[in-house]
C-alpha positions, 0 to 999 in steps of 0.5 A, spaced: 545 523 516 541 517 520 534 519 520 531 513 523 530 516 530 526 522 526 522 517 522 520 512 528 518 518 532 513 520 525 511 513 525 509 513 532 505 519 531 502 518 525 500 511 527 496 514 533 493 519 529 490 514 524 488 509 530 484 514 533 480 514 527 473 510 528 471 504 524 465 508 521 470 514 518 475 509 516 469 505 512 467 512 509 474 514 507 476 507 504 469 507 500 471 514 497 478 511 495 475 505 492 471 510 488 476 515 486 481 508 484 475 505 480 474 511 476 482 512 474 485 510 467 491 507 471 487 503 475 482 501 469 488 499 464 492 495 469 492 487 468 496 485 473 495 489 480 499 488 486 495 490 493 495 488 500 490 486 505 489 491 510 491 490 518 489 495 523 487 502 521 489 501 514 485 503 508 480 498 507 482 494 501 477 488 501 472 491 496 478 493 492 481 486 492 474 483 490 473 488 484 479 486 481 478 479 482 471 479 479 473 484 473 478 478 471 484 481 472 490 478 476 491 480 483 497 479 487 499 480 494 505 480 498 508 475 501 514 475 506 520 471 504 526 472 508 528 479 508 524 481 502 517 481 499 514 477 493 508 478 490 503 472 489 497 471 485 491 470 488 484 467 485 480 468 491 480 470 499 481 462 500 488 463 497 490 467 504 493 465 510 495 468 516 503 470 515 508 474 518 507 480 522 499 478 523 498 479 516 494 476 511 498 473 506 498 468 500 499 461 501 506 458 499 502 454 493 500 461 490 504 463 484 510 468 484 510 473 479 513 480 481 512 483 474 506 487 475 502 493 472 500 497 478 502 496 486 497 499 491 502 500 497 500 501 504 502 507 507 503 510 514 505 517 512 507 521 505 509 527 503 506 531 497 513 530 494 511 522 495 516 520 500 513 514 503 513 512 511 511 505 511 512 501 518 520 501 518 522 494 515 523 496 508 520 491 504 516 495 499 522 500 498 527 493 497 522 490 492 521 497 488 528 498 487 529 491 484 522 491 480 520 499 478 513 499 478 507 504 477 505 505 485 499 509 488 500 510 496 493 509 499 492 513 505 487 518 509 488 525 507 490 526 515 496 522 514 499 527 509 505 531 512 509 536 510 516 533 510 518 526 511 526 525 512 528 521 505 533 516 506 537 513 500 533 507 499 526 510 499 522 510 493 518 515 491 511 513 490 508 515 483 501 517 486 497 519 492 490 517 493 486 519 499 478 520 500 479 527 498 484 527 492 488 523 487 494 526 485 500 524 481 507 526 483 511 530 478 
């Protein structure tokens, strides 16, 4: 059964909910998420970390990105390459440029490395079972199907919902991190 219409409707509702969050509340929640992440063993042990530069009302990751860079660990951000993403290493924010979908992406000369220890995944909505709703392009699901990696969905607590329809290609997240909790998916 095709559940794309239900997903599209959920995505619209969840984006409207998230977009209604004030910048001050986003900043407070993002700081709490960063603090929980910083204390976690999975984050502390990761040497090669994939993350994302936020757009719109996403969890603000700039401080997380800066911490990774300052710690001497390797930071990789996604770059759209045709119908897929690949992760490219950045050494500072000057390595970024405006890319597809008006998202800051690594420049073309940044080295590709898809063998990562951990990926912080942008998330529109998620179920308690770790079924993630993204923006509908399937980039992260395609990547994770080819490169199994430990994943943490960064999301505001109000974006967790009871059920998200699961498609065959959907990859379940390993962890859910909100301003209120950090949960491992069994």
